[in-house]
LUMKOLVEX-420656 format. One line per field, with one value per residue: x, y, z of N, C-alpha, C in turn; residue in one letter. Coordinates in steps of 0.02 Angstrom, whole numbers, plus 32768, in hexadecimal, padded with zeros to 4 digits. Layout:
# residues N
n.xx X ...
n.yy Y ...
n.zz Z ...
ca.xx X ...
ca.yy Y ...
ca.zz Z ...
c.xx X ...
c.yy Y ...
c.zz Z ...
aa a ...
***
This chain:
# residues 137
n.xx 7AD9 7B4A 7BEA 7C29 7C69 7C0B 7BDD 7BD8 7B56 7B2A 7B77 7B48 7AC5 7AF8 7B19 7AB3 7A5B 7A81 7AA6 7A27 7A06 7A53 7A10 798A 79B1 79F2 7977 7933 797E 7954 78E3 78F0 7924 78DE 78A2 7883 78D8 794A 7A06 7A55 79EA 79FB 7A90 7A9C 7A3F 7A8F 7B0E 7AF1 7AD6 7B4A 7B8F 7B5D 7B7D 7C0D 7C10 7BDA 7C43 7CA7 7C8A 7C2D 7BBE 7B05 7B16 7B80 7B79 7B02 7B29 7B8B 7B37 7AFA 7B68 7B87 7B26 7B26 7B96 7B7F 7AF1 7B49 7BA4 7B4B 7AF2 7B49 7B69 7B05 7AE5 7B65 7B22 7AA8 7AE9 7B28 7AC4 7A76 7AEC 7AF1 7A77 7A73 7ACF 7A99 7A2E 7A61 7A8C 7A31 79FF 7A42 7A46 79BF 79D0 7A25 79C3 7984 7930 79C3 79A4 79C7 7A1A 79C5 79E5 79B5 7A25 7A0C 7988 79AC 79E8 79DD 79A3 79DD 796D 7980 7A17 7A3A 7A77 7AB1 7A7A 7A98 7A19 79DE 797F
n.yy 2A72 2AD6 2B29 2B7A 2B8E 2B76 2BEB 2C11 2C17 2C4C 2C9E 2CF1 2D16 2D5E 2DDE 2DF2 2E1D 2E6D 2ECD 2EF8 2F25 2F98 2FE3 2FEF 3050 309D 30E2 310D 3172 31BF 31EC 3228 329B 32EC 3385 33D0 33AE 33B0 33D6 339B 3327 32FD 32E2 3277 3237 3207 31E9 3163 311F 3128 30E7 306F 3026 302A 2FCC 2F58 2F52 2F30 2ED3 2E77 2E4A 2E37 2E69 2ED6 2F0E 2F5A 2F92 2FED 3049 307A 30CC 311B 3177 319E 31ED 3234 327D 32C9 330C 3351 33A5 33F5 3448 3476 34CD 3515 3563 35A7 35FA 364F 368A 36C8 3727 376C 37B0 37E9 3854 3885 38D2 392E 397D 39BA 39FA 3A50 3AA4 3ACA 3B17 3B81 3BCE 3BFD 3CA7 3D2E 3D70 3E08 3E5E 3EBA 3F05 3F54 3FA9 4009 4058 40DA 40EB 40E7 4093 40E0 40EE 4112 411F 4099 4097 40A3 410C 4189 41E1 425D 42B6
n.zz 61BA 61E8 61A8 6212 62B6 6345 63C7 6468 64A1 6526 6544 64E9 6526 6597 655C 651A 6592 65D0 6578 6565 65E8 65DC 6591 65C7 662B 65EA 65CC 6627 665F 65EE 6616 669D 6672 6640 660D 6680 66E3 675F 675D 67C1 67B6 6735 674C 678F 6749 66D7 6704 6752 66E8 66A6 6704 6708 6694 66B8 6720 66E0 6689 66D3 6730 66FC 6722 675D 67E3 67E8 678D 67C6 684B 6809 67C9 6826 6873 6808 6802 6871 686E 67FA 6828 6887 6857 67E2 6849 688E 67F7 67DA 684F 685C 67CC 67F8 6863 6801 67AA 680A 6832 67D9 67BE 6826 6804 678E 67C7 6827 67AB 6793 67E1 67F2 6776 678E 67F5 67C7 6762 67A9 67D2 67F9 68B1 68ED 697A 69E7 6A65 6AF5 6B72 6BE3 6C22 6BE4 6B76 6AC2 6A40 699A 6911 6898 6892 68B2 6938 69DB 6A57 6AD7 6B24 6B74 6B84
ca.xx 7B03 7B68 7C40 7C41 7C61 7BE1 7BF5 7BBF 7B24 7B32 7BA1 7B21 7AA4 7B02 7B21 7A6A 7A37 7AB3 7A88 79D3 7A19 7A66 79CA 795C 79D5 79E5 7921 7923 799E 793F 78AC 7901 7960 78C5 78AF 7873 7906 7993 7A42 7A4A 79DB 7A2C 7ACE 7A8A 7A2F 7ACC 7B46 7AEB 7ADC 7B9B 7BAF 7B47 7BB2 7C47 7C0F 7BCE 7C8A 7CEB 7C73 7C0A 7B8B 7AF4 7B2E 7BC1 7B37 7ACF 7B61 7BB1 7B11 7AE0 7B96 7B93 7ADF 7B1B 7BC8 7B53 7AE7 7B58 7B9E 7B13 7AE3 7B91 7B65 7AB7 7AF7 7B71 7B02 7A80 7AFF 7B28 7A9B 7A6E 7B0B 7AD3 7A19 7A81 7AE4 7A69 7A08 7A8A 7AA2 79E3 7A09 7A81 7A22 7980 79F2 7A4C 7993 7951 795D 79E5 7996 7A01 7A0F 79B4 79C5 79CD 7A31 79DA 7955 79C8 7A10 798E 79B7 79CC 7972 79B6 7A5B 7A60 7AAB 7A8B 7A8B 7A7B 79E7 79EC 7954
ca.yy 2A99 2B2B 2B0B 2B9C 2B72 2B98 2C17 2C00 2C38 2C56 2CEB 2D2B 2D2C 2D89 2E09 2E0D 2E32 2EB5 2F1E 2F0C 2F48 2FD8 3002 3003 3080 30EC 30EB 3126 3198 31F4 31F4 324B 32C0 331A 33CF 33E1 3382 33E0 33D2 335D 32DF 32E3 32CE 3247 31EB 3209 31CB 3124 3108 30FC 30BF 3024 300C 3007 2FA6 2F33 2F2A 2F0D 2E9D 2E44 2E24 2E71 2E97 2EF9 2F46 2F91 2FB2 302C 3073 30AC 30E8 313B 318D 31C7 3210 3263 32BB 3308 334C 337C 33DB 3419 346D 34B1 34F3 3558 358D 35E8 3637 3675 36A6 36F4 3762 37A1 37CA 382B 3896 38A2 38F9 396C 39A0 39CF 3A1C 3A8D 3ABC 3AF9 3B61 3BA9 3BD7 3C28 3CEF 3D43 3DB7 3E4F 3E62 3EFD 3EFD 3F9F 3F9A 4038 40A4 413B 40D6 40CE 408E 410E 40B9 4137 410C 4060 4082 40A8 4153 41A0 41F3 427B 42FC
ca.zz 61EF 61D3 61C5 6240 62EF 6366 63EF 64AD 64AE 656D 654B 64B8 654D 65AB 6544 6504 65C8 65DD 653B 6584 6623 65D6 6565 6600 6658 65D3 65C0 6673 664F 65CA 662F 66BD 664B 6630 6605 66C7 6708 6781 6757 6804 67A5 6700 6745 67BB 671F 66B9 6743 6763 6694 66A6 673C 66F8 6663 66BF 675A 66B1 6667 66FD 6763 66D0 6743 676C 6816 67EF 675F 67F4 6857 67CF 67AB 686D 6877 67DC 6808 68A6 685A 67C5 6834 68A7 680C 67D3 687F 6874 67BD 67F6 687A 6831 67A1 6839 6876 67CD 679A 6851 682A 677F 67BE 684F 67D3 6767 67F7 6837 678D 6779 6833 67E6 6745 67B2 6828 6788 672F 67D9 67CF 684E 68C7 6910 69CC 6A06 6ABE 6B1A 6B9D 6BFE 6C11 6BCB 6B46 6A9C 69FE 6984 68C8 6859 687D 68CD 696F 6A2A 6A69 6B03 6B19 6BAB 6B94
c.xx 7B3A 7BC5 7C50 7C3A 7C1E 7BFC 7BCB 7B8D 7B1B 7B47 7B6D 7AF9 7AA4 7B02 7ADA 7A4C 7A59 7AA3 7A3C 79C2 7A1D 7A34 79AB 7971 79E3 79A0 790F 793E 798A 78FF 78AE 792E 7931 78C5 789F 78AE 7938 79C3 7A43 7A33 79FE 7A6B 7AC0 7A6F 7A79 7B19 7B40 7ADF 7B2F 7BB2 7BA5 7B79 7BE8 7C4C 7C0B 7C1A 7CB4 7CC3 7C4D 7BD4 7B62 7AFA 7B53 7B88 7B2F 7AF0 7B77 7B76 7AF6 7B2D 7BA1 7B53 7B01 7B53 7BA1 7B22 7B0C 7B85 7B84 7AED 7B18 7B8A 7B23 7ACC 7B1A 7B55 7AC3 7A9C 7B2A 7B06 7A77 7AB4 7AF9 7A94 7A40 7AB3 7AB1 7A3F 7A2A 7A90 7A66 79D2 7A1B 7A61 79C8 79A8 7A12 7A1D 7986 7973 7973 79B6 79C8 79D2 7A01 79BA 79FE 79ED 7A22 79B9 795A 79C9 79C1 79A5 799E 79AD 79A0 79FF 7A6B 7A7F 7A90 7AA1 7A64 7A57 79DA 79B7 7932
c.yy 2AAF 2B14 2B47 2B80 2B9A 2BC3 2C00 2C32 2C49 2C9B 2D13 2D52 2D61 2DCF 2E2D 2E48 2E6D 2EEE 2F18 2F33 2F96 2FFF 3007 305B 30BE 3121 3110 3170 31E0 3210 321F 3298 32F6 3386 33F1 33DB 33B5 33CB 33AB 332D 32CF 32C1 3292 31FC 31D7 31D6 3163 30FA 30DF 30D7 3060 300F 3002 2FD1 2F64 2F06 2F07 2EDE 2E72 2E29 2E56 2EAC 2ECD 2F43 2F7C 2FB0 3008 3055 309A 30C7 3129 316F 31BD 3206 3256 32A5 3303 3333 3375 33B5 3411 3471 3486 34DB 3537 3594 35B8 3613 366C 36B0 36D9 3735 37A0 37B8 380B 3864 38B5 38D7 3927 399C 39DE 3A00 3A5E 3AB0 3ADB 3B38 3B94 3BD6 3BFE 3C78 3D10 3D7A 3DDE 3E50 3E9E 3F27 3F43 3F95 3FCF 4051 40E0 4124 40C2 40CA 40BA 40EA 40D8 4146 40C7 4068 40AA 40DE 4158 41D7 4220 42BA 42FD
c.zz 61BA 61ED 61F4 62A0 632C 63A4 6431 64C3 64FC 6572 653B 64F5 6568 6599 652E 6562 65D1 65BD 655C 65BB 6616 65C4 65A8 6615 6628 65C0 65F3 6671 6626 65E9 666A 66B3 6630 6632 6651 6700 672A 6771 678D 67DA 6769 670A 676A 6780 66F8 66D6 6747 6718 6695 66CB 6722 66D4 6679 66F0 6720 66A6 6693 672F 6734 66F3 6757 67AF 6823 67BD 678E 681E 6835 67C8 67EA 6880 684F 67DA 683B 689B 6821 67E1 686C 688A 67E2 6807 6884 6831 67D1 6835 6879 67F8 67D4 6846 684D 67B3 67EE 6841 67F2 6788 67FC 6830 67B2 678F 6809 67FC 6774 67B5 67FF 67AE 6771 67C8 67E7 6762 676F 67D1 681E 6873 68E0 695B 69C4 6A47 6ABC 6B60 6BDD 6BEB 6BDA 6B74 6B10 6A5C 69C7 6920 68A9 6858 68AC 6920 69B8 6A33 6AAA 6AFB 6B67 6BBB 6BE4
aa m s n f p q k n s g g i r k i k r t g i l i s a i a a v i l a l t g c t a t t t t k g a a v g a a g g a v v g q v i g r d t k s t m l g a a a g g l a g a l a g n m i e q e k r a r i k a e m e a e q a r q d q a i e r s r p r q a a t t i s s d d n q l d p t i g e i t n d t r
***
């Protein structure tokens, strides 16, 4: 027999169970935050994991852990959605600005055409001097 005092095995089981739960949540986060996941999904996963940890620390039971995960998931999803909307608005504004720059470049590259409007039958454009003369023949 050992000279060290025996620890409470109930507390150790609870810590192991908490570790398994947190590991499972981390595995879910890794699965959900793949390359195709949106910012909203990533925010929900990270929020759920954080909420689960906080719920476990505060309540030290499964119910608190699950409530924390739910609250954290909701908060994370809302934050992720806000970030995603801001990102989309920024991308849209950048695309519109680029389109305007391209339109201006196209407009500048077009050749200018001179106006050759004649206001009456008696007035004609003299091509040698570029002026309108009154021909009264």
